[in-house]
C-alpha positions in Angstrom: 0.0 0.0 0.0 3.1 2.3 0.3 4.2 4.2 -2.8 7.4 6.2 -2.8 7.1 8.8 -5.6 10.6 10.0 -5.5 13.7 10.9 -3.5 14.3 14.4 -2.1 17.9 15.6 -2.0 19.2 18.9 -0.5 22.2 20.8 -2.0 22.2 24.1 0.0 20.1 26.5 2.0 17.0 25.4 3.7 16.2 26.4 7.2 19.7 25.7 8.6 22.2 27.0 6.1 22.8 29.8 3.6 22.3 29.3 -0.2 25.3 28.5 -2.3 25.7 31.7 -4.4 28.4 33.2 -6.7 28.3 36.4 -4.8 28.0 37.6 -1.2 24.7 38.8 0.0 26.3 40.5 3.0 30.0 41.5 3.0 32.2 39.0 4.9 29.6 36.2 5.0 31.0 34.2 2.1 29.3 32.4 -0.7 27.3 29.9 1.3 27.9 26.2 1.3 27.1 23.2 -0.9 26.1 20.2 1.2 27.8 17.6 -1.1 30.6 17.4 -3.6 29.6 17.1 -7.2 30.8 13.5 -7.2 28.7 12.5 -4.2 25.6 14.2 -5.6 26.1 12.5 -8.9 26.2 9.1 -7.1 23.1 9.8 -5.1 21.1 10.8 -8.2 22.3 7.8 -10.2 21.5 5.5 -7.3 18.0 6.9 -7.1 17.5 6.7 -10.9 18.8 3.1 -11.0 16.2 2.3 -8.4 13.5 3.7 -10.7 12.9 6.9 -8.7 12.5 10.5 -9.6 14.7 12.9 -7.7 13.6 16.3 -6.4 16.6 18.3 -5.6 16.4 21.3 -3.3 18.6 24.1 -4.8 18.4 27.7 -3.8 21.6 29.4 -5.0 23.1 29.4 -8.5 26.0 27.2 -7.5 23.5 24.6 -6.1 21.4 24.8 -9.2 24.4 24.2 -11.4 25.5 21.2 -9.2 21.9 19.8 -9.4 21.8 20.2 -13.2 25.2 18.5 -13.5 24.1 15.5 -11.4 20.9 15.0 -13.3 22.7 15.3 -16.7 25.3 12.8 -15.5 22.6 10.3 -14.5 20.6 10.7 -17.7 23.8 10.5 -19.8 22.1 12.0 -22.8 18.8 10.1 -22.5 15.4 11.8 -22.1 14.3 12.6 -18.6 11.6 10.0 -18.5 12.0 9.9 -14.7 10.9 13.5 -14.6 13.8 14.6 -12.4 13.2 18.0 -11.1 14.9 20.9 -9.2 12.9 22.6 -6.5 13.1 26.3 -5.7 15.6 27.6 -8.4 15.7 30.9 -6.5 18.9 32.2 -8.0 19.8 31.2 -11.6 22.8 32.5 -13.6 21.9 33.3 -17.2 24.2 30.6 -18.5 22.2 28.0 -16.5 18.8 29.0 -17.9 18.9 27.0 -21.2 20.3 23.9 -19.5 16.8 23.0 -18.1 15.4 22.5 -21.6 18.6 21.0 -23.0 18.7 18.3 -20.2 14.9 18.1 -19.8 14.9 19.1 -16.1 11.6 20.2 -14.6 12.0 23.4 -12.6 9.7 23.9 -9.7 9.6 27.6 -8.8 8.1 29.7 -5.9 4.8 31.3 -6.5 5.2 33.8 -3.7 7.9 36.6 -3.9 8.4 37.8 -0.3 8.0 41.5 -0.8 6.2 42.0 2.6 8.8 40.1 4.6 12.0 39.8 2.5 14.5 37.0 3.3 17.4 39.4 3.5 19.0 42.3 1.6 18.5 42.5 -2.1 21.3 41.1 -4.3 23.9 43.5 -5.5 22.6 45.3 -8.6 24.7 43.3 -11.1 23.1 40.1 -9.8 19.4 41.2 -9.4 18.3 39.7 -12.7 19.4 36.3 -11.3 16.9 36.2 -8.5 13.7 34.2 -9.1 13.9 34.8 -12.9 10.7 33.0 -13.8 10.0 34.9 -16.9 13.5 34.4 -18.3 13.2 30.7 -17.4 10.0 30.4 -19.5 11.3 32.5 -22.4 14.5 30.5 -22.6 12.9 27.1 -22.5 9.9 27.2 -24.8 7.6 24.2 -24.2 9.4 23.1 -21.0 6.9 22.2 -18.2 7.5 24.6 -15.3 5.8 23.8 -12.0 4.9 26.2 -9.2 4.9 25.6 -5.5 4.1 27.5 -2.3 6.7 25.7 -0.1 4.0 25.6 2.6 4.1 25.8 5.5 7.6 27.4 5.3 6.1 30.8 4.7 3.5 30.3 7.4 0.6 30.5 5.0 -1.4 28.3 2.7 -3.0 30.8 0.3 -2.6 29.6 -3.2 -4.5 32.4 -4.8 -2.2 35.0 -3.2 0.8 32.9 -4.4 -0.6 32.9 -7.9 -1.1 36.7 -7.7 2.5 37.1 -6.7 3.7 34.7 -9.4 2.0 36.8 -12.0 2.8 40.3 -10.6 5.7 39.8 -8.2 3.7 41.8 -5.6 3.0 40.1 -2.3 -0.1 40.1 0.0 0.3 40.2 3.8 -1.9 38.4 6.3 -4.2 41.4 6.5 -4.7 41.5 2.7 -2.4 44.5 2.1 -0.5 44.5 -1.2 3.3 44.9 -0.8 4.7 46.0 -4.2 7.7 44.2 -5.5 11.0 46.1 -5.5 11.5 48.1 -8.7 14.3 45.9 -9.8 12.2 42.7 -9.6 9.0 43.8 -11.3 8.0 42.0 -14.4 8.1 43.9 -17.7 4.8 43.0 -19.4 5.2 41.1 -22.6 3.5 42.7 -25.6 0.1 41.2 -26.5 0.1 39.0 -29.6 -1.3 40.6 -32.7 -4.8 39.4 -33.6 -5.6 38.1 -37.0 -7.6 40.5 -39.1 
């Protein structure tokens, strides 16, 4: 009666550690830590795949995302991702990593909520701001790739999917009283032009 749908692996961040980034969020704090070497993560993903399991890899920072992509690519070894291996969170993605999701066939699972009301910390340095939660760029770079959304509940202390969907679409947040907290200017979506209608 028990079904195990997949194996969850953690590469960085979470509630205990900092995300593995290519830049410092705060001076002197370093770049965060990866929980595993690339070789160890490769072995874990391959072992799960050989057992017939999907992996769901928790990756917050861009270095963790790259490590997760590498491990999945190594396990698949050029084959289609019929296991539906995925990366959860994908909070900070370097531009060079964006097309690898589609090339490898990795399913990205992204946050719906952007925490404008209660930010996690300081904003990234200006030269890295486009890397944070780049959902639009992820979609634009990987046409046809399935992208999933999650709320990561109860981490945010709320289960309000419509507010999360609103934030996913606008980047604005809604607090517990229903007040809208606008996204920071550097993180607002630029609306895409509407398609032309046929005459």
